[in-house]
mmCIF file of the N, C-alpha and C atoms, coordinates in Angstrom:
data_MODEL
# 
_entry.id   MODEL 
# 
loop_
_atom_site.group_PDB 
_atom_site.id 
_atom_site.type_symbol 
_atom_site.label_atom_id 
_atom_site.label_alt_id 
_atom_site.label_comp_id 
_atom_site.label_asym_id 
_atom_site.label_entity_id 
_atom_site.label_seq_id 
_atom_site.pdbx_PDB_ins_code 
_atom_site.Cartn_x 
_atom_site.Cartn_y 
_atom_site.Cartn_z 
_atom_site.occupancy 
_atom_site.B_iso_or_equiv 
_atom_site.pdbx_formal_charge 
_atom_site.auth_seq_id 
_atom_site.auth_comp_id 
_atom_site.auth_asym_id 
_atom_site.auth_atom_id 
_atom_site.pdbx_PDB_model_num 
ATOM 1   N N  . UNK A 1 1  ? -126.753 -11.470 -146.044 1.00 0.00 ? 1  UNK A N  1 
ATOM 2   C CA . UNK A 1 1  ? -126.953 -12.030 -144.723 1.00 0.00 ? 1  UNK A CA 1 
ATOM 3   C C  . UNK A 1 1  ? -128.414 -11.843 -144.331 1.00 0.00 ? 1  UNK A C  1 
ATOM 4   N N  . UNK A 1 2  ? -128.987 -12.856 -143.730 1.00 0.00 ? 2  UNK A N  1 
ATOM 5   C CA . UNK A 1 2  ? -130.379 -12.793 -143.281 1.00 0.00 ? 2  UNK A CA 1 
ATOM 6   C C  . UNK A 1 2  ? -130.481 -12.081 -141.951 1.00 0.00 ? 2  UNK A C  1 
ATOM 7   N N  . UNK A 1 3  ? -131.633 -11.473 -141.756 1.00 0.00 ? 3  UNK A N  1 
ATOM 8   C CA . UNK A 1 3  ? -131.873 -10.722 -140.531 1.00 0.00 ? 3  UNK A CA 1 
ATOM 9   C C  . UNK A 1 3  ? -133.089 -11.277 -139.794 1.00 0.00 ? 3  UNK A C  1 
ATOM 10  N N  . UNK A 1 4  ? -133.196 -10.888 -138.539 1.00 0.00 ? 4  UNK A N  1 
ATOM 11  C CA . UNK A 1 4  ? -134.330 -11.250 -137.701 1.00 0.00 ? 4  UNK A CA 1 
ATOM 12  C C  . UNK A 1 4  ? -135.040 -9.962  -137.301 1.00 0.00 ? 4  UNK A C  1 
ATOM 13  N N  . UNK A 1 5  ? -136.368 -9.999  -137.313 1.00 0.00 ? 5  UNK A N  1 
ATOM 14  C CA . UNK A 1 5  ? -137.172 -8.857  -136.897 1.00 0.00 ? 5  UNK A CA 1 
ATOM 15  C C  . UNK A 1 5  ? -138.190 -9.339  -135.871 1.00 0.00 ? 5  UNK A C  1 
ATOM 16  N N  . UNK A 1 6  ? -138.725 -8.406  -135.118 1.00 0.00 ? 6  UNK A N  1 
ATOM 17  C CA . UNK A 1 6  ? -139.789 -8.693  -134.149 1.00 0.00 ? 6  UNK A CA 1 
ATOM 18  C C  . UNK A 1 6  ? -140.853 -7.621  -134.294 1.00 0.00 ? 6  UNK A C  1 
ATOM 19  N N  . UNK A 1 7  ? -142.114 -8.055  -134.304 1.00 0.00 ? 7  UNK A N  1 
ATOM 20  C CA . UNK A 1 7  ? -143.236 -7.129  -134.428 1.00 0.00 ? 7  UNK A CA 1 
ATOM 21  C C  . UNK A 1 7  ? -144.226 -7.421  -133.320 1.00 0.00 ? 7  UNK A C  1 
ATOM 22  N N  . UNK A 1 8  ? -144.610 -6.377  -132.586 1.00 0.00 ? 8  UNK A N  1 
ATOM 23  C CA . UNK A 1 8  ? -145.610 -6.549  -131.539 1.00 0.00 ? 8  UNK A CA 1 
ATOM 24  C C  . UNK A 1 8  ? -145.567 -5.433  -130.524 1.00 0.00 ? 8  UNK A C  1 
ATOM 25  N N  . UNK A 1 9  ? -146.324 -5.625  -129.465 1.00 0.00 ? 9  UNK A N  1 
ATOM 26  C CA . UNK A 1 9  ? -146.382 -4.634  -128.390 1.00 0.00 ? 9  UNK A CA 1 
ATOM 27  C C  . UNK A 1 9  ? -144.984 -4.436  -127.801 1.00 0.00 ? 9  UNK A C  1 
ATOM 28  N N  . UNK A 1 10 ? -144.605 -3.210  -127.601 1.00 0.00 ? 10 UNK A N  1 
ATOM 29  C CA . UNK A 1 10 ? -143.262 -2.849  -127.135 1.00 0.00 ? 10 UNK A CA 1 
ATOM 30  C C  . UNK A 1 10 ? -142.784 -3.669  -125.934 1.00 0.00 ? 10 UNK A C  1 
ATOM 31  N N  . UNK A 1 11 ? -143.586 -3.829  -124.884 1.00 0.00 ? 11 UNK A N  1 
ATOM 32  C CA . UNK A 1 11 ? -143.075 -4.586  -123.732 1.00 0.00 ? 11 UNK A CA 1 
ATOM 33  C C  . UNK A 1 11 ? -142.730 -6.038  -124.049 1.00 0.00 ? 11 UNK A C  1 
ATOM 34  N N  . UNK A 1 12 ? -143.386 -6.603  -125.048 1.00 0.00 ? 12 UNK A N  1 
ATOM 35  C CA . UNK A 1 12 ? -143.160 -8.006  -125.390 1.00 0.00 ? 12 UNK A CA 1 
ATOM 36  C C  . UNK A 1 12 ? -141.999 -8.226  -126.353 1.00 0.00 ? 12 UNK A C  1 
ATOM 37  N N  . UNK A 1 13 ? -141.667 -7.230  -127.163 1.00 0.00 ? 13 UNK A N  1 
ATOM 38  C CA . UNK A 1 13 ? -140.628 -7.441  -128.171 1.00 0.00 ? 13 UNK A CA 1 
ATOM 39  C C  . UNK A 1 13 ? -139.348 -6.645  -127.935 1.00 0.00 ? 13 UNK A C  1 
ATOM 40  N N  . UNK A 1 14 ? -139.351 -5.702  -127.032 1.00 0.00 ? 14 UNK A N  1 
ATOM 41  C CA . UNK A 1 14 ? -138.198 -4.815  -126.829 1.00 0.00 ? 14 UNK A CA 1 
ATOM 42  C C  . UNK A 1 14 ? -136.909 -5.576  -126.547 1.00 0.00 ? 14 UNK A C  1 
ATOM 43  N N  . UNK A 1 15 ? -136.963 -6.629  -125.772 1.00 0.00 ? 15 UNK A N  1 
ATOM 44  C CA . UNK A 1 15 ? -135.766 -7.375  -125.404 1.00 0.00 ? 15 UNK A CA 1 
ATOM 45  C C  . UNK A 1 15 ? -135.064 -8.042  -126.573 1.00 0.00 ? 15 UNK A C  1 
ATOM 46  N N  . UNK A 1 16 ? -135.775 -8.294  -127.658 1.00 0.00 ? 16 UNK A N  1 
ATOM 47  C CA . UNK A 1 16 ? -135.153 -8.933  -128.816 1.00 0.00 ? 16 UNK A CA 1 
ATOM 48  C C  . UNK A 1 16 ? -134.129 -8.025  -129.485 1.00 0.00 ? 16 UNK A C  1 
ATOM 49  N N  . UNK A 1 17 ? -134.208 -6.734  -129.241 1.00 0.00 ? 17 UNK A N  1 
ATOM 50  C CA . UNK A 1 17 ? -133.211 -5.806  -129.779 1.00 0.00 ? 17 UNK A CA 1 
ATOM 51  C C  . UNK A 1 17 ? -131.830 -6.108  -129.194 1.00 0.00 ? 17 UNK A C  1 
ATOM 52  N N  . UNK A 1 18 ? -131.794 -6.594  -127.972 1.00 0.00 ? 18 UNK A N  1 
ATOM 53  C CA . UNK A 1 18 ? -130.516 -6.936  -127.337 1.00 0.00 ? 18 UNK A CA 1 
ATOM 54  C C  . UNK A 1 18 ? -129.803 -8.073  -128.063 1.00 0.00 ? 18 UNK A C  1 
ATOM 55  N N  . UNK A 1 19 ? -130.581 -8.912  -128.757 1.00 0.00 ? 19 UNK A N  1 
ATOM 56  C CA . UNK A 1 19 ? -130.002 -10.022 -129.514 1.00 0.00 ? 19 UNK A CA 1 
ATOM 57  C C  . UNK A 1 19 ? -129.778 -9.656  -130.973 1.00 0.00 ? 19 UNK A C  1 
ATOM 58  N N  . UNK A 1 20 ? -130.040 -8.399  -131.331 1.00 0.00 ? 20 UNK A N  1 
ATOM 59  C CA . UNK A 1 20 ? -129.777 -7.943  -132.678 1.00 0.00 ? 20 UNK A CA 1 
ATOM 60  C C  . UNK A 1 20 ? -130.970 -7.906  -133.613 1.00 0.00 ? 20 UNK A C  1 
ATOM 61  N N  . UNK A 1 21 ? -132.150 -8.230  -133.099 1.00 0.00 ? 21 UNK A N  1 
ATOM 62  C CA . UNK A 1 21 ? -133.348 -8.184  -133.944 1.00 0.00 ? 21 UNK A CA 1 
ATOM 63  C C  . UNK A 1 21 ? -133.750 -6.742  -134.213 1.00 0.00 ? 21 UNK A C  1 
ATOM 64  N N  . UNK A 1 22 ? -134.344 -6.534  -135.364 1.00 0.00 ? 22 UNK A N  1 
ATOM 65  C CA . UNK A 1 22 ? -134.891 -5.234  -135.729 1.00 0.00 ? 22 UNK A CA 1 
ATOM 66  C C  . UNK A 1 22 ? -136.306 -5.179  -135.162 1.00 0.00 ? 22 UNK A C  1 
ATOM 67  N N  . UNK A 1 23 ? -136.517 -4.417  -134.113 1.00 0.00 ? 23 UNK A N  1 
ATOM 68  C CA . UNK A 1 23 ? -137.795 -4.406  -133.384 1.00 0.00 ? 23 UNK A CA 1 
ATOM 69  C C  . UNK A 1 23 ? -138.725 -3.331  -133.932 1.00 0.00 ? 23 UNK A C  1 
ATOM 70  N N  . UNK A 1 24 ? -139.962 -3.733  -134.199 1.00 0.00 ? 24 UNK A N  1 
ATOM 71  C CA . UNK A 1 24 ? -141.007 -2.829  -134.686 1.00 0.00 ? 24 UNK A CA 1 
ATOM 72  C C  . UNK A 1 24 ? -142.159 -2.869  -133.688 1.00 0.00 ? 24 UNK A C  1 
ATOM 73  N N  . UNK A 1 25 ? -142.317 -1.800  -132.928 1.00 0.00 ? 25 UNK A N  1 
ATOM 74  C CA . UNK A 1 25 ? -143.412 -1.730  -131.964 1.00 0.00 ? 25 UNK A CA 1 
ATOM 75  C C  . UNK A 1 25 ? -144.727 -1.569  -132.718 1.00 0.00 ? 25 UNK A C  1 
ATOM 76  N N  . UNK A 1 26 ? -145.708 -2.381  -132.356 1.00 0.00 ? 26 UNK A N  1 
ATOM 77  C CA . UNK A 1 26 ? -147.023 -2.329  -132.991 1.00 0.00 ? 26 UNK A CA 1 
ATOM 78  C C  . UNK A 1 26 ? -148.069 -2.517  -131.907 1.00 0.00 ? 26 UNK A C  1 
ATOM 79  N N  . UNK A 1 27 ? -148.787 -1.458  -131.612 1.00 0.00 ? 27 UNK A N  1 
ATOM 80  C CA . UNK A 1 27 ? -149.784 -1.511  -130.551 1.00 0.00 ? 27 UNK A CA 1 
ATOM 81  C C  . UNK A 1 27 ? -151.175 -1.880  -131.047 1.00 0.00 ? 27 UNK A C  1 
ATOM 82  N N  . UNK A 1 28 ? -151.328 -1.995  -132.369 1.00 0.00 ? 28 UNK A N  1 
ATOM 83  C CA . UNK A 1 28 ? -152.631 -2.385  -132.908 1.00 0.00 ? 28 UNK A CA 1 
ATOM 84  C C  . UNK A 1 28 ? -152.410 -3.117  -134.234 1.00 0.00 ? 28 UNK A C  1 
ATOM 85  N N  . UNK A 1 29 ? -153.515 -3.632  -134.786 1.00 0.00 ? 29 UNK A N  1 
ATOM 86  C CA . UNK A 1 29 ? -153.438 -4.438  -136.005 1.00 0.00 ? 29 UNK A CA 1 
ATOM 87  C C  . UNK A 1 29 ? -152.894 -3.642  -137.185 1.00 0.00 ? 29 UNK A C  1 
ATOM 88  N N  . UNK A 1 30 ? -153.293 -2.402  -137.319 1.00 0.00 ? 30 UNK A N  1 
ATOM 89  C CA . UNK A 1 30 ? -152.830 -1.578  -138.438 1.00 0.00 ? 30 UNK A CA 1 
ATOM 90  C C  . UNK A 1 30 ? -151.322 -1.374  -138.386 1.00 0.00 ? 30 UNK A C  1 
ATOM 91  N N  . UNK A 1 31 ? -150.796 -1.089  -137.204 1.00 0.00 ? 31 UNK A N  1 
ATOM 92  C CA . UNK A 1 31 ? -149.350 -0.900  -137.060 1.00 0.00 ? 31 UNK A CA 1 
ATOM 93  C C  . UNK A 1 31 ? -148.599 -2.192  -137.349 1.00 0.00 ? 31 UNK A C  1 
ATOM 94  N N  . UNK A 1 32 ? -149.156 -3.331  -136.957 1.00 0.00 ? 32 UNK A N  1 
ATOM 95  C CA . UNK A 1 32 ? -148.517 -4.618  -137.229 1.00 0.00 ? 32 UNK A CA 1 
ATOM 96  C C  . UNK A 1 32 ? -148.440 -4.865  -138.735 1.00 0.00 ? 32 UNK A C  1 
ATOM 97  N N  . UNK A 1 33 ? -149.525 -4.603  -139.442 1.00 0.00 ? 33 UNK A N  1 
ATOM 98  C CA . UNK A 1 33 ? -149.535 -4.797  -140.897 1.00 0.00 ? 33 UNK A CA 1 
ATOM 99  C C  . UNK A 1 33 ? -148.565 -3.829  -141.587 1.00 0.00 ? 33 UNK A C  1 
ATOM 100 N N  . UNK A 1 34 ? -148.509 -2.584  -141.133 1.00 0.00 ? 34 UNK A N  1 
ATOM 101 C CA . UNK A 1 34 ? -147.569 -1.616  -141.708 1.00 0.00 ? 34 UNK A CA 1 
ATOM 102 C C  . UNK A 1 34 ? -146.124 -2.069  -141.495 1.00 0.00 ? 34 UNK A C  1 
ATOM 103 N N  . UNK A 1 35 ? -145.822 -2.533  -140.296 1.00 0.00 ? 35 UNK A N  1 
ATOM 104 C CA . UNK A 1 35 ? -144.460 -3.006  -140.004 1.00 0.00 ? 35 UNK A CA 1 
ATOM 105 C C  . UNK A 1 35 ? -144.111 -4.210  -140.878 1.00 0.00 ? 35 UNK A C  1 
ATOM 106 N N  . UNK A 1 36 ? -145.053 -5.120  -141.042 1.00 0.00 ? 36 UNK A N  1 
ATOM 107 C CA . UNK A 1 36 ? -144.831 -6.321  -141.861 1.00 0.00 ? 36 UNK A CA 1 
ATOM 108 C C  . UNK A 1 36 ? -144.500 -5.935  -143.303 1.00 0.00 ? 36 UNK A C  1 
ATOM 109 N N  . UNK A 1 37 ? -145.292 -5.052  -143.864 1.00 0.00 ? 37 UNK A N  1 
ATOM 110 C CA . UNK A 1 37 ? -145.099 -4.673  -145.266 1.00 0.00 ? 37 UNK A CA 1 
ATOM 111 C C  . UNK A 1 37 ? -143.857 -3.800  -145.464 1.00 0.00 ? 37 UNK A C  1 
ATOM 112 N N  . UNK A 1 38 ? -143.338 -3.224  -144.393 1.00 0.00 ? 38 UNK A N  1 
ATOM 113 C CA . UNK A 1 38 ? -142.133 -2.394  -144.485 1.00 0.00 ? 38 UNK A CA 1 
ATOM 114 C C  . UNK A 1 38 ? -140.848 -3.188  -144.279 1.00 0.00 ? 38 UNK A C  1 
ATOM 115 N N  . UNK A 1 39 ? -140.951 -4.473  -143.961 1.00 0.00 ? 39 UNK A N  1 
ATOM 116 C CA . UNK A 1 39 ? -139.751 -5.274  -143.726 1.00 0.00 ? 39 UNK A CA 1 
ATOM 117 C C  . UNK A 1 39 ? -138.927 -5.389  -145.002 1.00 0.00 ? 39 UNK A C  1 
ATOM 118 N N  . UNK A 1 40 ? -137.607 -5.240  -144.885 1.00 0.00 ? 40 UNK A N  1 
ATOM 119 C CA . UNK A 1 40 ? -136.763 -5.407  -146.071 1.00 0.00 ? 40 UNK A CA 1 
ATOM 120 C C  . UNK A 1 40 ? -136.679 -6.881  -146.478 1.00 0.00 ? 40 UNK A C  1 
ATOM 121 N N  . UNK A 1 41 ? -136.301 -7.129  -147.710 1.00 0.00 ? 41 UNK A N  1 
ATOM 122 C CA . UNK A 1 41 ? -136.190 -8.498  -148.223 1.00 0.00 ? 41 UNK A CA 1 
ATOM 123 C C  . UNK A 1 41 ? -135.126 -9.319  -147.503 1.00 0.00 ? 41 UNK A C  1 
ATOM 124 N N  . UNK A 1 42 ? -134.246 -8.666  -146.771 1.00 0.00 ? 42 UNK A N  1 
ATOM 125 C CA . UNK A 1 42 ? -133.181 -9.385  -146.072 1.00 0.00 ? 42 UNK A CA 1 
ATOM 126 C C  . UNK A 1 42 ? -133.663 -10.058 -144.789 1.00 0.00 ? 42 UNK A C  1 
ATOM 127 N N  . UNK A 1 43 ? -134.883 -9.769  -144.356 1.00 0.00 ? 43 UNK A N  1 
ATOM 128 C CA . UNK A 1 43 ? -135.418 -10.382 -143.141 1.00 0.00 ? 43 UNK A CA 1 
ATOM 129 C C  . UNK A 1 43 ? -135.870 -11.800 -143.461 1.00 0.00 ? 43 UNK A C  1 
ATOM 130 N N  . UNK A 1 44 ? -135.331 -12.767 -142.725 1.00 0.00 ? 44 UNK A N  1 
ATOM 131 C CA . UNK A 1 44 ? -135.650 -14.174 -142.947 1.00 0.00 ? 44 UNK A CA 1 
ATOM 132 C C  . UNK A 1 44 ? -136.568 -14.739 -141.867 1.00 0.00 ? 44 UNK A C  1 
ATOM 133 N N  . UNK A 1 45 ? -136.504 -14.172 -140.658 1.00 0.00 ? 45 UNK A N  1 
ATOM 134 C CA . UNK A 1 45 ? -137.303 -14.668 -139.538 1.00 0.00 ? 45 UNK A CA 1 
ATOM 135 C C  . UNK A 1 45 ? -137.950 -13.482 -138.841 1.00 0.00 ? 45 UNK A C  1 
ATOM 136 N N  . UNK A 1 46 ? -139.253 -13.628 -138.545 1.00 0.00 ? 46 UNK A N  1 
ATOM 137 C CA . UNK A 1 46 ? -139.974 -12.570 -137.844 1.00 0.00 ? 46 UNK A CA 1 
ATOM 138 C C  . UNK A 1 46 ? -140.627 -13.163 -136.603 1.00 0.00 ? 46 UNK A C  1 
ATOM 139 N N  . UNK A 1 47 ? -140.308 -12.594 -135.460 1.00 0.00 ? 47 UNK A N  1 
ATOM 140 C CA . UNK A 1 47 ? -140.914 -12.976 -134.190 1.00 0.00 ? 47 UNK A CA 1 
ATOM 141 C C  . UNK A 1 47 ? -142.147 -12.100 -134.004 1.00 0.00 ? 47 UNK A C  1 
ATOM 142 N N  . UNK A 1 48 ? -143.288 -12.724 -133.761 1.00 0.00 ? 48 UNK A N  1 
ATOM 143 C CA . UNK A 1 48 ? -144.547 -12.006 -133.652 1.00 0.00 ? 48 UNK A CA 1 
ATOM 144 C C  . UNK A 1 48 ? -145.230 -12.262 -132.317 1.00 0.00 ? 48 UNK A C  1 
ATOM 145 N N  . UNK A 1 49 ? -145.873 -11.245 -131.790 1.00 0.00 ? 49 UNK A N  1 
ATOM 146 C CA . UNK A 1 49 ? -146.775 -11.468 -130.662 1.00 0.00 ? 49 UNK A CA 1 
ATOM 147 C C  . UNK A 1 49 ? -148.048 -12.098 -131.226 1.00 0.00 ? 49 UNK A C  1 
ATOM 148 N N  . UNK A 1 50 ? -148.849 -12.701 -130.394 1.00 0.00 ? 50 UNK A N  1 
ATOM 149 C CA . UNK A 1 50 ? -150.090 -13.342 -130.844 1.00 0.00 ? 50 UNK A CA 1 
ATOM 150 C C  . UNK A 1 50 ? -150.990 -12.334 -131.562 1.00 0.00 ? 50 UNK A C  1 
ATOM 151 N N  . UNK A 1 51 ? -151.141 -11.128 -131.012 1.00 0.00 ? 51 UNK A N  1 
ATOM 152 C CA . UNK A 1 51 ? -151.997 -10.119 -131.635 1.00 0.00 ? 51 UNK A CA 1 
ATOM 153 C C  . UNK A 1 51 ? -151.487 -9.727  -133.028 1.00 0.00 ? 51 UNK A C  1 
ATOM 154 N N  . UNK A 1 52 ? -150.177 -9.592  -133.162 1.00 0.00 ? 52 UNK A N  1 
ATOM 155 C CA . UNK A 1 52 ? -149.613 -9.238  -134.468 1.00 0.00 ? 52 UNK A CA 1 
ATOM 156 C C  . UNK A 1 52 ? -149.806 -10.372 -135.465 1.00 0.00 ? 52 UNK A C  1 
ATOM 157 N N  . UNK A 1 53 ? -149.602 -11.590 -135.028 1.00 0.00 ? 53 UNK A N  1 
ATOM 158 C CA . UNK A 1 53 ? -149.814 -12.745 -135.910 1.00 0.00 ? 53 UNK A CA 1 
ATOM 159 C C  . UNK A 1 53 ? -151.258 -12.795 -136.386 1.00 0.00 ? 53 UNK A C  1 
ATOM 160 N N  . UNK A 1 54 ? -152.193 -12.554 -135.480 1.00 0.00 ? 54 UNK A N  1 
ATOM 161 C CA . UNK A 1 54 ? -153.610 -12.550 -135.854 1.00 0.00 ? 54 UNK A CA 1 
ATOM 162 C C  . UNK A 1 54 ? -153.907 -11.435 -136.850 1.00 0.00 ? 54 UNK A C  1 
ATOM 163 N N  . UNK A 1 55 ? -153.281 -10.281 -136.669 1.00 0.00 ? 55 UNK A N  1 
ATOM 164 C CA . UNK A 1 55 ? -153.508 -9.144  -137.567 1.00 0.00 ? 55 UNK A CA 1 
ATOM 165 C C  . UNK A 1 55 ? -152.989 -9.429  -138.972 1.00 0.00 ? 55 UNK A C  1 
ATOM 166 N N  . UNK A 1 56 ? -151.926 -10.199 -139.084 1.00 0.00 ? 56 UNK A N  1 
ATOM 167 C CA . UNK A 1 56 ? -151.329 -10.480 -140.387 1.00 0.00 ? 56 UNK A CA 1 
ATOM 168 C C  . UNK A 1 56 ? -152.101 -11.543 -141.159 1.00 0.00 ? 56 UNK A C  1 
ATOM 169 N N  . UNK A 1 57 ? -152.771 -12.408 -140.453 1.00 0.00 ? 57 UNK A N  1 
ATOM 170 C CA . UNK A 1 57 ? -153.563 -13.435 -141.111 1.00 0.00 ? 57 UNK A CA 1 
ATOM 171 C C  . UNK A 1 57 ? -152.743 -14.251 -142.100 1.00 0.00 ? 57 UNK A C  1 
ATOM 172 N N  . UNK A 1 58 ? -153.289 -14.419 -143.302 1.00 0.00 ? 58 UNK A N  1 
ATOM 173 C CA . UNK A 1 58 ? -152.662 -15.256 -144.324 1.00 0.00 ? 58 UNK A CA 1 
ATOM 174 C C  . UNK A 1 58 ? -151.397 -14.638 -144.903 1.00 0.00 ? 58 UNK A C  1 
ATOM 175 N N  . UNK A 1 59 ? -151.162 -13.350 -144.709 1.00 0.00 ? 59 UNK A N  1 
ATOM 176 C CA . UNK A 1 59 ? -149.945 -12.719 -145.233 1.00 0.00 ? 59 UNK A CA 1 
ATOM 177 C C  . UNK A 1 59 ? -148.687 -13.417 -144.731 1.00 0.00 ? 59 UNK A C  1 
ATOM 178 N N  . UNK A 1 60 ? -148.720 -13.906 -143.508 1.00 0.00 ? 60 UNK A N  1 
ATOM 179 C CA . UNK A 1 60 ? -147.508 -14.492 -142.948 1.00 0.00 ? 60 UNK A CA 1 
ATOM 180 C C  . UNK A 1 60 ? -147.208 -15.886 -143.459 1.00 0.00 ? 60 UNK A C  1 
ATOM 181 N N  . UNK A 1 61 ? -148.139 -16.481 -144.206 1.00 0.00 ? 61 UNK A N  1 
ATOM 182 C CA . UNK A 1 61 ? -147.896 -17.810 -144.780 1.00 0.00 ? 61 UNK A CA 1 
ATOM 183 C C  . UNK A 1 61 ? -147.800 -17.758 -146.301 1.00 0.00 ? 61 UNK A C  1 
ATOM 184 N N  . UNK A 1 62 ? -147.698 -16.562 -146.863 1.00 0.00 ? 62 UNK A N  1 
ATOM 185 C CA . UNK A 1 62 ? -147.538 -16.420 -148.310 1.00 0.00 ? 62 UNK A CA 1 
ATOM 186 C C  . UNK A 1 62 ? -146.235 -17.087 -148.745 1.00 0.00 ? 62 UNK A C  1 
ATOM 187 N N  . UNK A 1 63 ? -146.163 -17.548 -149.985 1.00 0.00 ? 63 UNK A N  1 
ATOM 188 C CA . UNK A 1 63 ? -144.973 -18.293 -150.449 1.00 0.00 ? 63 UNK A CA 1 
ATOM 189 C C  . UNK A 1 63 ? -143.643 -17.571 -150.240 1.00 0.00 ? 63 UNK A C  1 
ATOM 190 N N  . UNK A 1 64 ? -143.581 -16.277 -150.428 1.00 0.00 ? 64 UNK A N  1 
ATOM 191 C CA . UNK A 1 64 ? -142.314 -15.555 -150.291 1.00 0.00 ? 64 UNK A CA 1 
ATOM 192 C C  . UNK A 1 64 ? -142.137 -14.893 -148.932 1.00 0.00 ? 64 UNK A C  1 
ATOM 193 N N  . UNK A 1 65 ? -143.043 -15.151 -148.012 1.00 0.00 ? 65 UNK A N  1 
ATOM 194 C CA . UNK A 1 65 ? -142.983 -14.526 -146.681 1.00 0.00 ? 65 UNK A CA 1 
ATOM 195 C C  . UNK A 1 65 ? -141.847 -15.115 -145.861 1.00 0.00 ? 65 UNK A C  1 
ATOM 196 N N  . UNK A 1 66 ? -141.266 -14.317 -144.976 1.00 0.00 ? 66 UNK A N  1 
ATOM 197 C CA . UNK A 1 66 ? -140.238 -14.863 -144.085 1.00 0.00 ? 66 UNK A CA 1 
ATOM 198 C C  . UNK A 1 66 ? -140.868 -15.855 -143.102 1.00 0.00 ? 66 UNK A C  1 
ATOM 199 N N  . UNK A 1 67 ? -140.034 -16.695 -142.530 1.00 0.00 ? 67 UNK A N  1 
ATOM 200 C CA . UNK A 1 67 ? -140.480 -17.630 -141.508 1.00 0.00 ? 67 UNK A CA 1 
ATOM 201 C C  . UNK A 1 67 ? -140.962 -16.831 -140.288 1.00 0.00 ? 67 UNK A C  1 
ATOM 202 N N  . UNK A 1 68 ? -142.065 -17.235 -139.703 1.00 0.00 ? 68 UNK A N  1 
ATOM 203 C CA . UNK A 1 68 ? -142.561 -16.524 -138.523 1.00 0.00 ? 68 UNK A CA 1 
ATOM 204 C C  . UNK A 1 68 ? -142.596 -17.451 -137.316 1.00 0.00 ? 68 UNK A C  1 
ATOM 205 N N  . UNK A 1 69 ? -142.390 -16.834 -136.161 1.00 0.00 ? 69 UNK A N  1 
ATOM 206 C CA . UNK A 1 69 ? -142.476 -17.515 -134.884 1.00 0.00 ? 69 UNK A CA 1 
ATOM 207 C C  . UNK A 1 69 ? -143.408 -16.686 -134.021 1.00 0.00 ? 69 UNK A C  1 
ATOM 208 N N  . UNK A 1 70 ? -144.411 -17.329 -133.431 1.00 0.00 ? 70 UNK A N  1 
ATOM 209 C CA . UNK A 1 70 ? -145.379 -16.611 -132.607 1.00 0.00 ? 70 UNK A CA 1 
ATOM 210 C C  . UNK A 1 70 ? -145.061 -16.866 -131.138 1.00 0.00 ? 70 UNK A C  1 
ATOM 211 N N  . UNK A 1 71 ? -144.925 -15.781 -130.384 1.00 0.00 ? 71 UNK A N  1 
ATOM 212 C CA . UNK A 1 71 ? -144.641 -15.888 -128.959 1.00 0.00 ? 71 UNK A CA 1 
ATOM 213 C C  . UNK A 1 71 ? -145.824 -16.507 -128.224 1.00 0.00 ? 71 UNK A C  1 
ATOM 214 N N  . UNK A 1 72 ? -145.574 -17.343 -127.244 1.00 0.00 ? 72 UNK A N  1 
ATOM 215 C CA . UNK A 1 72 ? -146.674 -17.894 -126.460 1.00 0.00 ? 72 UNK A CA 1 
ATOM 216 C C  . UNK A 1 72 ? -147.334 -16.796 -125.632 1.00 0.00 ? 72 UNK A C  1 
ATOM 217 N N  . UNK A 1 73 ? -148.604 -16.973 -125.367 1.00 0.00 ? 73 UNK A N  1 
ATOM 218 C CA . UNK A 1 73 ? -149.318 -15.977 -124.574 1.00 0.00 ? 73 UNK A CA 1 
ATOM 219 C C  . UNK A 1 73 ? -149.274 -16.291 -123.106 1.00 0.00 ? 73 UNK A C  1 
# 
């Protein structure tokens, strides 16, 4: 079964836990990259804050990367 995760600043992603997403608080670029690389292979969709998406750069569009959705600012 595929899973959904969220990576970003706690206030912006905390609510996704209520819908069953695996939430990873990331207050800076390093934490966002660590959370991304720690995601299990079962994660199919990752919700990202704009800052987290920027921190991941090209990693989020790699061929085997999960689908990403960036929250509007």
